[in-house]
N, C-alpha and C positions, 0 to 999 in steps of 0.2 A: 504494499499499499504506499503510495507516495504521500509525502507530507510537506506542506509549505510552512516556512517559519521565518521569523526575523533573522537576519544575517547577523552573525557574531564575528568579533575580531579574529578568532581562530579559523574562520572560514576564508580568510583573505587569499591564502595559496589556492585553494579550490576554486574560488571565483576567479582569480587571476588565470589559471589554467583554462577554465572554461571560456572565459573572455577571449584568450588567444586562439584556441582551437575553433571556437565557433566563428570568430571574426575571420580567420583565415579561410575557413571552409565556406562561409556564406559569401564572402567577398572575393574569393579566388578569380572568378571570371568577370568581376565588375571593377576591381581595382588593380592597377599595374603592380606586379610583384615588387618592383623597387619601392613602391610607396607602402607596401605591407610589411617590409623586411625589418623596419626600425622598431617594431614592438617586440620587447623581450619579456620574459617571465619575471625577471628581477624588477623591471620598472612597473610592471602590472601589480606585482605583490605589494611594492611600496605604495602604489596608488590606492589599492584596496585596503591596505592596513591604514593609511591616512583617512580614508573615507570612513571606515568602520570605527575608528578610534575617536574621530572628531568630525562628525558630519557637519557640512556647511550647506547653506541655502535650504535648510529644512529637509535635507536628504534623508530618505528611509531606503532600506534595502531588504529584500526577501530572498531566500533560496528555496529550492525545491529539492527534496531528496528521494531517491528510489527506495525500493523494498530493503535493501541492504543498508540504508541510511547514508548513502554516499550522495554528496551534492552534485546535481546534474543540470542545474541551471540557476539563473539569478535573474532579478529585476531591481532596478533603482531609479529613483526620481526624487523630485522635490519642486522647489519654486521654478516656474518658467523663466528661462534665463534671458531671453531676449527682450521681454516687456514690450514687444511690437504688435502683438496680435490679439490681445485681449483675453489670453488664457492665463490662469493663475498657476496651474500645475504642469509638470512635464515629466515624461518618461525619458530618463537619460540613457539608460541601456537595459536591453533585454536579451539574453542569450540562454540557449539550451543546446546541450551536446547533440550532434546530428541524429544518433540513434534514438532520441527520444522525442524528436520533432514529429509533427503530424499525428500525435497520439493523445491529444488533449492535455498534455502537461503544461503547454504555454498559457492555455485558457485558465487552468487551475492556479497558476502562478500569478497571472495578471489579475484575476479576480480577488485574490488575497491583497494584492498590492493596492488595487483601486479602492477597496473597502477600507484600507488604512488610510489612503490619501483623503477619502471623504471624511474619515474620523478626525483627521488633521485639520479639516476645514476648507479643503480644496473644493471648488465649485466647477472647474473645467480642467481639461487635460489636453496637451499636445505632445506629439511624438515625431522626431525627425528621422527620416528613412531614405537611404539612397534611392533615387527615383527609379533606378533600373533593378532594385532589389525585388525579386518575386515574392519575398516574405511580406511586402507591404500589403498584399491581400489579406492578410491576418487581421490588419487593423480595419480595413474596409468592411470584412465581414462582421466585425464587432460594432459597425455603425460610424467609423470615423470618416470625417469629410476632409478632402485636400483643402489646405488653407494657403500654402505658399510654396514656391520652389525658389532655391538660392543656391549659388555656387559655394562649395566648400573646398578647403585645401587639405588634402591628406599626403603627408610626405611632401613630395615635389609635384604631385599632380592636382588637378582641379576637377571635382565632379559635382554632379547636380543632386542636392538633397530635396526632398519634399516633406513639408509639415503636414501631418494629419491631426485633426482635432475633434474632440468632443466638447461642444459648447457647454453641455450640461452632464456632470459625471454621473448623474442619476440614470441618464440614457444609456450610459456604458454598463452600469451596475445591473440593469435590467436583463443584459444578456446572460447573466450568470444566475438568475433566480428560477 
């Protein structure tokens, strides 16, 4: 039985591993290899230790565990960072190991995260996704609407990202009831 829980400091290495593995598998055909090669386990562990030790921007993080209580995915977010689109909350990152994708684990993880965001007082939610990422359909199925597309720099390359949003967090929560 899978279990979603609040991420803890000791999860930093597992989250970093998932972040790198999922990032590379998800974006291998979307981002040039030279732009992906600057991500190391060491810098991701430090990043996640920092986030989990002293969250900023109202950031929260959840992990999902498999039957063996191994962390297989994570989601994090907090205050919307651009302040340009009228949304107060944002999903900063959501990643799941390949072998657990398209089996309902992502929905379970995001349901817990969105409930926590609502509990924290957030009214709306935004997520940025590489425009060519086929996983963006996950958000559309959950009722997200395209908000804006912008260019983003990753490594030395420039790529297009699309923001998807839920103007009312309650409309997203209804997908899980």
